[in-house]
Backbone as a chain_set.jsonl record, in Angstrom:
{"seq": "MNKVKSLCMIAALTFVISGCGSAKTTTSEAKSYTPTLEVTAVVKDDIATLNMTTDLKISKEHYDQQKVQGEGHIHISIDQGEKIVVTDKQYVTEHLNKGTHEVKVSLHNNDHTPYNVSKTISVEVK", "coords": {"N": [[112.564, 64.954, 140.111], [113.523, 62.621, 141.905], [114.108, 60.964, 140.135], [116.446, 62.274, 138.687], [118.464, 62.41, 140.701], [118.502, 59.83, 141.061], [119.642, 59.05, 138.605], [121.954, 60.643, 138.588], [123.256, 59.302, 140.715], [123.582, 56.609, 139.746], [125.444, 57.177, 137.442], [127.679, 58.007, 138.742], [128.481, 56.014, 140.308], [128.843, 54.155, 138.325], [131.175, 55.275, 137.296], [132.992, 55.327, 139.027], [133.138, 52.387, 139.839], [134.145, 51.929, 137.106], [136.294, 53.103, 136.933], [138.222, 51.692, 138.886], [138.332, 49.155, 138.008], [140.441, 49.963, 135.923], [142.985, 50.433, 136.854], [146.337, 50.161, 136.551], [148.657, 47.512, 137.536], [151.838, 47.142, 138.345], [154.519, 45.312, 137.781], [157.769, 44.212, 139.237], [160.093, 42.479, 137.605], [162.818, 40.861, 137.529], [165.35, 41.273, 135.5], [166.272, 39.057, 132.796], [168.723, 37.271, 132.227], [170.42, 36.17, 129.697], [173.301, 34.292, 128.487], [175.652, 34.594, 125.729], [177.164, 32.085, 123.502], [179.638, 31.038, 121.77], [181.449, 28.431, 119.82], [184.583, 27.139, 118.949], [186.723, 24.246, 117.312], [189.785, 23.193, 117.306], [191.944, 20.775, 115.625], [194.197, 18.692, 115.839], [196.169, 15.555, 114.929], [194.897, 13.22, 117.26], [193.882, 15.046, 118.803], [191.924, 17.29, 120.166], [190.968, 20.683, 120.291], [189.244, 22.791, 122.059], [187.248, 25.866, 121.798], [185.81, 28.201, 123.665], [183.491, 31.026, 123.317], [181.746, 33.493, 125.338], [180.032, 35.827, 127.149], [179.864, 35.153, 129.531], [180.657, 34.775, 132.945], [183.102, 33.105, 133.565], [183.498, 30.891, 136.55], [185.489, 29.999, 138.633], [185.98, 30.065, 141.316], [183.775, 30.199, 142.534], [182.322, 28.148, 141.729], [179.968, 25.04, 142.031], [178.308, 26.565, 144.089], [176.078, 29.014, 145.46], [173.872, 30.614, 143.094], [174.691, 32.84, 140.876], [173.636, 35.573, 138.986], [175.067, 35.988, 135.613], [177.081, 34.419, 136.037], [179.153, 31.455, 136.263], [179.623, 28.242, 134.719], [181.214, 25.61, 132.692], [179.513, 23.196, 130.935], [180.416, 20.036, 129.164], [179.881, 17.692, 126.678], [180.535, 14.437, 124.816], [180.339, 12.862, 122.07], [177.897, 12.232, 123.305], [178.336, 11.268, 125.755], [179.36, 10.938, 129.003], [179.02, 14.227, 131.444], [181.472, 16.698, 131.089], [182.876, 18.892, 133.07], [183.91, 22.058, 133.112], [185.905, 24.648, 133.813], [187.298, 26.845, 132.356], [187.738, 28.833, 129.308], [188.413, 27.422, 127.597], [189.118, 23.765, 126.115], [190.905, 20.781, 126.241], [190.811, 17.975, 124.6], [191.969, 14.526, 124.377], [193.139, 11.689, 122.528], [191.188, 10.842, 120.843], [189.113, 8.76, 118.735], [189.32, 7.973, 115.344], [187.275, 9.461, 112.954], [184.187, 11.288, 112.854], [182.974, 13.453, 115.721], [180.359, 14.259, 117.815], [180.12, 16.988, 119.742], [178.843, 18.6, 122.501], [178.231, 21.635, 124.007], [177.525, 23.544, 126.996], [175.921, 26.297, 128.982], [175.969, 26.834, 132.285], [174.716, 27.645, 135.646], [176.437, 28.359, 138.562], [175.167, 26.798, 140.684], [174.642, 24.658, 139.153], [172.119, 24.854, 137.792], [170.789, 25.273, 134.355], [171.562, 27.689, 132.111], [170.377, 27.515, 129.836], [171.258, 27.705, 127.095], [173.057, 26.268, 124.699], [175.47, 24.931, 122.342], [175.998, 22.689, 119.766], [178.492, 20.979, 118.124], [180.509, 19.418, 115.12], [183.343, 17.321, 115.205], [186.102, 16.515, 113.645], [188.288, 13.722, 113.261], [190.954, 12.763, 111.652]], "CA": [[113.693, 65.35, 140.965], [114.282, 61.696, 142.497], [114.676, 60.203, 139.051], [117.463, 62.9, 138.42], [119.215, 61.655, 141.686], [118.608, 58.225, 140.781], [120.746, 58.926, 137.207], [123.259, 60.927, 138.72], [123.832, 58.319, 141.43], [124.233, 55.511, 138.88], [126.415, 57.911, 136.801], [128.537, 58.343, 139.631], [128.726, 54.522, 140.432], [129.471, 53.587, 136.956], [132.337, 55.971, 137.209], [133.861, 54.94, 140.335], [133.156, 51.113, 139.124], [134.922, 51.532, 135.93], [137.565, 53.401, 137.47], [138.714, 50.701, 139.667], [138.727, 48.143, 136.89], [141.401, 50.032, 134.441], [144.299, 50.467, 137.746], [147.348, 49.487, 136.242], [149.302, 47.249, 138.244], [153.418, 46.944, 137.502], [155.615, 44.099, 138.679], [159.289, 44.457, 138.878], [160.696, 41.183, 136.964], [164.383, 40.569, 137.624], [165.746, 41.135, 133.915], [166.475, 37.801, 132.802], [169.97, 37.227, 131.738], [170.988, 34.921, 128.282], [174.426, 34.35, 127.981], [175.949, 34.277, 124.413], [178.111, 31.148, 123.303], [180.047, 30.635, 120.374], [182.313, 27.151, 120.109], [185.009, 26.463, 117.824], [187.662, 23.306, 117.535], [191.061, 22.843, 116.461], [191.883, 19.323, 115.598], [195.791, 17.959, 115.361], [196.012, 14.243, 115.155], [193.73, 12.836, 118.201], [193.524, 15.923, 119.78], [190.789, 18.49, 119.818], [191.275, 21.897, 121.635], [188.076, 23.569, 121.923], [187.424, 27.339, 122.447], [184.352, 28.567, 123.909], [183.457, 32.449, 123.626], [180.862, 33.413, 125.837], [179.979, 36.577, 127.795], [179.506, 34.402, 130.803], [181.932, 34.909, 133.765], [183.422, 31.64, 134.113], [183.719, 31.384, 138.004], [186.205, 29.079, 139.617], [185.766, 30.273, 142.988], [182.155, 30.094, 143.187], [181.685, 26.686, 141.252], [179.262, 24.811, 142.879], [177.668, 27.3, 145.031], [175.006, 29.612, 145.047], [173.469, 30.632, 141.693], [174.899, 34.375, 140.749], [173.594, 35.89, 137.637], [175.943, 36.403, 134.928], [178.176, 33.721, 136.228], [178.749, 30.083, 136.054], [180.855, 27.195, 134.39], [180.484, 24.749, 130.962], [179.335, 21.281, 130.604], [180.655, 19.304, 127.54], [179.645, 16.085, 126.392], [181.577, 14.195, 123.572], [179.15, 11.847, 121.77], [176.376, 12.132, 124.151], [179.095, 10.84, 126.703], [179.361, 11.783, 130.586], [179.311, 15.577, 131.269], [182.654, 17.331, 131.459], [182.658, 20.139, 134.171], [184.885, 22.877, 132.671], [185.888, 26.262, 134.342], [187.969, 27.634, 131.685], [186.882, 28.893, 128.008], [189.485, 26.599, 126.646], [189.428, 22.211, 127.1], [191.924, 20.017, 125.199], [190.5, 16.387, 124.863], [193.06, 13.935, 123.888], [193.055, 10.171, 122.259], [189.835, 10.702, 120.096], [189.17, 7.839, 117.978], [189.541, 8.409, 113.989], [185.989, 9.745, 112.789], [183.647, 12.455, 113.513], [182.583, 13.156, 116.736], [179.556, 15.371, 118.193], [180.578, 17.809, 121.029], [177.846, 19.864, 122.983], [178.717, 22.825, 125.254], [176.424, 23.882, 127.233], [176.169, 27.282, 129.879], [175.423, 26.6, 133.731], [175.086, 28.552, 136.926], [177.373, 27.851, 140.194], [174.405, 25.799, 141.053], [174.485, 23.485, 137.894], [171.192, 24.997, 136.761], [171.207, 25.593, 133.026], [171.056, 28.687, 131.405], [169.268, 26.706, 128.678], [172.278, 27.952, 126.187], [173.853, 25.209, 124.356], [175.886, 24.488, 120.884], [177.081, 21.282, 119.128], [179.554, 21.214, 116.415], [180.883, 18.038, 115.046], [184.762, 17.454, 115.224], [186.753, 14.967, 112.572], [189.743, 13.314, 113.695], [191.276, 12.057, 110.465]], "C": [[114.149, 63.92, 141.657], [114.833, 60.745, 141.148], [116.094, 60.681, 138.603], [118.451, 62.391, 139.167], [119.509, 60.779, 141.654], [119.706, 58.082, 139.752], [121.999, 59.332, 137.757], [124.018, 59.988, 139.923], [124.256, 57.025, 140.876], [125.405, 55.981, 138.078], [127.685, 57.693, 137.563], [129.084, 56.732, 140.112], [129.271, 53.979, 139.441], [131.392, 54.066, 136.904], [133.364, 55.409, 138.037], [134.371, 53.15, 140.197], [134.548, 51.135, 138.132], [136.438, 52.16, 136.319], [138.669, 52.434, 138.217], [139.34, 49.461, 139.104], [139.984, 48.349, 135.884], [142.861, 50.646, 135.602], [145.434, 49.879, 137.161], [148.325, 49.231, 137.308], [150.855, 46.922, 137.655], [153.845, 45.7, 138.717], [156.744, 44.206, 138.267], [159.905, 43.319, 139.008], [162.169, 41.755, 136.753], [164.706, 40.569, 135.724], [166.473, 39.866, 133.802], [167.723, 37.775, 131.712], [170.227, 36.124, 130.831], [172.141, 35.037, 128.144], [174.674, 34.246, 126.353], [177.051, 33.074, 124.647], [178.648, 30.677, 122.097], [181.288, 29.194, 120.836], [183.124, 26.696, 119.066], [186.297, 25.377, 118.073], [188.7, 23.181, 116.342], [191.445, 21.797, 116.523], [193.222, 19.126, 114.944], [195.873, 16.53, 115.871], [194.886, 13.881, 115.881], [193.328, 13.539, 119.149], [192.515, 17.089, 119.502], [190.953, 19.738, 120.953], [189.942, 22.839, 121.061], [187.983, 24.726, 122.863], [186.174, 27.754, 122.583], [184.413, 30.216, 124.199], [182.262, 32.544, 124.201], [181.039, 34.955, 126.67], [179.998, 36.504, 129.286], [180.804, 34.712, 131.665], [182.025, 33.499, 134.159], [183.95, 31.596, 135.501], [184.241, 30.22, 138.393], [185.508, 28.92, 140.756], [184.695, 30.212, 143.266], [181.527, 28.967, 142.366], [181.262, 25.318, 142.401], [178.743, 25.187, 143.917], [176.464, 27.903, 144.709], [174.788, 30.084, 143.57], [173.986, 32.394, 142.074], [174.501, 34.781, 139.323], [174.496, 36.484, 136.858], [177.502, 35.611, 135.384], [178.019, 32.188, 136.1], [180.058, 29.202, 135.49], [180.019, 26.546, 132.922], [180.31, 23.474, 131.22], [179.662, 21.372, 129.044], [180.526, 17.737, 127.866], [180.185, 15.884, 124.815], [180.643, 12.897, 123.351], [178.376, 11.259, 122.532], [177.12, 11.305, 125.517], [178.612, 11.37, 128.341], [179.715, 13.306, 130.284], [180.663, 15.584, 131.767], [182.561, 18.627, 132.194], [183.936, 21.012, 133.655], [184.818, 24.292, 133.009], [186.844, 26.712, 133.741], [187.202, 27.667, 130.298], [187.68, 28.5, 126.767], [189.312, 25.005, 127.436], [189.95, 21.638, 125.673], [191.364, 18.71, 125.445], [191.48, 15.767, 123.833], [192.614, 12.572, 123.57], [191.729, 10.011, 121.949], [190.135, 9.843, 119.005], [188.997, 8.467, 116.494], [187.582, 8.512, 113.897], [185.102, 11.175, 113.176], [182.768, 12.202, 114.666], [181.615, 14.715, 117.149], [179.854, 16.156, 119.537], [179.242, 19.068, 121.257], [178.332, 20.534, 124.168], [177.626, 23.602, 125.495], [176.621, 24.862, 128.516], [175.546, 26.591, 130.99], [175.418, 27.587, 134.727], [175.81, 27.852, 138.029], [176.518, 26.718, 140.419], [174.256, 24.868, 140.334], [173.072, 23.672, 137.338], [171.372, 25.649, 135.282], [170.668, 26.831, 132.48], [170.339, 28.426, 129.927], [170.273, 27.129, 127.233], [173.135, 26.857, 125.613], [174.276, 25.384, 122.698], [176.442, 23.393, 120.801], [177.408, 21.567, 118.129], [180.064, 19.756, 116.421], [182.754, 18.384, 114.548], [185.066, 16.456, 114.34], [188.099, 14.765, 113.047], [190.096, 12.328, 112.3], [192.593, 10.935, 110.632]], "O": [[115.312, 63.993, 142.054], [115.793, 59.977, 141.197], [116.911, 59.855, 138.198], [119.395, 61.883, 138.562], [120.621, 60.446, 142.063], [120.581, 57.223, 139.867], [123.023, 58.674, 137.573], [125.245, 59.98, 140.015], [125.157, 56.374, 141.405], [126.372, 55.223, 138.008], [128.673, 57.219, 137.005], [130.299, 56.55, 140.19], [130.254, 53.263, 139.634], [132.402, 53.429, 136.605], [134.483, 55.085, 137.642], [135.507, 52.709, 140.372], [135.625, 50.57, 138.319], [137.511, 51.659, 135.982], [139.879, 52.554, 138.024], [140.37, 48.878, 139.445], [140.5, 47.454, 135.215], [143.736, 51.302, 135.038], [145.406, 48.673, 137.408], [148.845, 50.137, 137.959], [150.968, 46.46, 136.519], [153.584, 45.408, 139.884], [156.964, 44.304, 137.06], [160.305, 42.924, 140.103], [162.566, 42.711, 136.087], [164.173, 39.792, 134.932], [167.282, 39.581, 134.685], [167.64, 38.203, 130.561], [170.234, 35.015, 131.365], [172.389, 36.083, 127.545], [173.74, 33.752, 125.721], [177.718, 33.004, 125.68], [178.002, 29.87, 121.428], [181.819, 29.063, 121.939], [182.631, 25.927, 118.24], [186.953, 25.631, 119.083], [188.604, 23.106, 115.117], [191.431, 21.434, 117.699], [193.412, 19.332, 113.745], [195.682, 16.276, 117.061], [193.803, 14.122, 115.348], [192.664, 13.165, 120.116], [192.538, 17.689, 118.427], [191.034, 19.638, 122.177], [189.771, 23.383, 119.97], [188.333, 24.816, 124.04], [185.409, 27.682, 121.622], [185.15, 30.701, 125.058], [181.444, 31.745, 123.747], [182.208, 35.298, 126.846], [180.106, 37.436, 130.083], [181.89, 34.882, 131.112], [181.253, 32.868, 134.88], [184.934, 32.312, 135.687], [183.442, 29.294, 138.529], [184.73, 28.044, 141.134], [184.473, 30.152, 144.475], [180.302, 28.855, 142.323], [181.969, 24.802, 143.267], [178.596, 24.366, 144.822], [175.778, 27.456, 143.79], [175.741, 29.846, 142.827], [173.767, 33.017, 143.113], [175.147, 34.228, 138.432], [174.877, 37.583, 137.262], [178.643, 36.023, 135.171], [176.921, 31.685, 135.865], [181.232, 29.44, 135.773], [178.947, 26.772, 132.363], [181.152, 22.775, 131.784], [179.41, 22.177, 128.146], [180.86, 16.968, 128.768], [180.261, 16.723, 123.918], [180.295, 12.106, 124.227], [178.123, 10.055, 122.554], [176.349, 10.724, 126.28], [177.642, 12.07, 128.631], [180.395, 13.698, 129.336], [181.085, 14.798, 132.616], [181.975, 19.496, 131.549], [185.036, 20.5, 133.868], [183.923, 25.047, 132.63], [187.64, 27.184, 134.552], [186.298, 26.878, 130.025], [187.711, 28.893, 125.601], [189.324, 24.807, 128.651], [189.613, 21.883, 124.514], [191.454, 18.305, 126.604], [191.772, 16.267, 122.746], [191.695, 12.15, 124.273], [191.037, 9.207, 122.574], [191.16, 9.99, 118.34], [188.477, 9.583, 116.489], [186.798, 7.841, 114.569], [185.647, 12.04, 113.861], [182.024, 11.23, 114.796], [181.966, 15.869, 116.908], [179.669, 15.431, 120.514], [178.856, 19.992, 120.54], [178.774, 19.968, 125.168], [176.919, 24.193, 124.679], [177.474, 24.427, 129.289], [174.64, 25.791, 130.755], [176.26, 28.474, 134.586], [175.595, 26.658, 138.235], [177.053, 25.611, 140.365], [173.605, 23.963, 140.856], [172.683, 22.855, 136.503], [172.168, 26.581, 135.17], [169.456, 27.022, 132.387], [169.877, 29.269, 129.158], [169.775, 26.697, 126.194], [174.1, 26.596, 126.331], [173.494, 25.906, 121.904], [177.304, 23.018, 121.596], [176.85, 22.264, 117.282], [180.072, 19.025, 117.411], [183.232, 19.283, 113.858], [184.294, 15.501, 114.247], [188.912, 15.68, 113.183], [189.487, 11.288, 112.052], [192.96, 10.266, 109.666]]}, "num_chains": 1, "name": "protein.A"}
């Protein structure tokens, strides 16, 4: 009889212990937002007009402020030069030298942290 009680006790403990290990935990992660970006350029003489197409809300009013998901601004770098901060979906650069220029466009939050979305295009001035 003691053996039966012992076996029942072991079976019950095994059931309880295995039940504890299979509990599912759920974490509510904020959905990550990755904006889209396309960049085109129109060149006339020594002027290049860059057109950026993105679903990111370009926010002039919140520039350099608190991070808001889905909002931000654009950084442009020409030939790996200094970054140019842009708060519009179009940017005109003038007085480009003849030749091919590398233009990198990247998307950033209001607080300048990157969205890790960028495009690099080549622009040729003839």
